[in-house]
N, C-alpha and C positions, 0 to 999 in steps of 0.2 A: 183525895189521897195524894199527898205530896210526893214527888219523885225524890229518891234518896241517892245522891250522886257519889257518896263516899266510896262505894264499891267499884266505881269506875276506875279508880287509881290502879288497883291490881289488874284490871282488864288492860289498861294502857301499858302497864309494866310487861305483861305477857306478850302483847303485840310488839313491844320494843325488843324483847328477847327473840321473838321469831324473826324479826328484821335483822338483828345482829347475826343470827345463825344463817339466814339466807345469804348475807354478804360473806360470812366466813366460809360457807360452802363453795361459793364461786372463787374466792381468793385462793382456796386450796385446790379446787377441782381444775380450773383452767390451766395452771402451771403443770399439774400432774398429767393432764391430757397432752400438753405440749411435750413434756419430758418423755412420755411414752411413745410419742410420734403417732398417736391415734388419729385416724381419719374417720370422721363420723359417717356411719352407713345407715341410712333410714330403712334398709331392708332387713337389718338384724332385729330380733325380738327386743321389745322394750327392756332396757336395763342390762342387756348382755354386755355391751361395751363397757359400761360403768363398772361392772363386776370385775373387770380386769385392772381397775385402779387399786392402789394400796388400801388396806383396811382403814387406816387413819384418815384417809381422804373420804372414803365412803361413809364413815361414821357421821360426818357432818350432814350429808344428804339424808341419811337415815333419820337423824334427829330432827332435821327440818320437816320431813314427812310426818314424824310423830307429833310435832308441834301443830300440824294441820289436821290432826285426827281428833283425839279425845278433847283437847282444849276447845273445840267448837261447842261442846256441851257446856263447858265452863262459861264461855261467852254468853250463851243463851240463858243460862240460869242467873248469871250476874246481872244481865240486862233486865231479866224478869224481876229479880229482887229489887233493882233500882226503880223500876216502874211501879212496883207494889209499895214503894216507900219503906222497904225493909233492907236497904243496902248499907246498914251500919251495925255497930255492936258486934255480936258473935258472928254474924254473916260476913262482915268485912274482915274479921280476924280469920275466919275459915278461908276466905278468898285469898288473903295474903299467904296463908299456910300452903294453899294449893300452888300458888305462883312460886313460893320459895322451894317447894319440893320439885317443881318443874325446872327451876334453875339448877338445882343440884343434879337432877336427872340429866339435864343437858350437858353440864360440865362432865359428869361421869361418862355419859355415852360418847361424847366427842373426844375425850382425852384418854380414857382407860378402857371402858366398855366391858367390864366383867358382868356377864349376863345375870348372875345371881344377885348382885348388888342392884343392878338396873331394875330387876323384877321387884325387889323390895321397895325401891323408890316409886316405881309405877304403882304398885299395890297401895302404898300409903297415900299417894296423891289421889288414887281412885276412890279410896274410902272417904277422903275429905270432900271430893266432888259429889259423891253419892249423898253425903250428909247435907251438903248445900241443896241438892235436888230435892231431897225429902223435906227439908225446911221450906223450900218454895212450894212444894206440893201441898203441904199442910196449910199454907196461907191461901191457896186458891180453892181448896176443897172445903 
């Protein structure tokens, strides 16, 4: 069974998006911490000090965390499909749809963050991901 690498392009695209958001998070967070005159205190509960930063600064960190949660399943299923030789056609189209929805989700969450819209984007991307997972499951069972 030949490996199908076409599906690796959306994987790399999502990894690049995650890297950009990581940099954006620090480019906005460090100046906000300085401007607020915050002194880091390891004795405070995790996240307490960051909650004092403006929402537009926190949104980048929230999105970065989101890009390290559900997309882990995307990476796993995309690599599985590639190894099964099924990383082309509809599967690669679905993978690009997932990545596109995550890009839109990222832009929305980091710039506007209206929860109702973010939920719709998350739900749509989840449905695409579940479809990919079911397609992979059908290949291995």
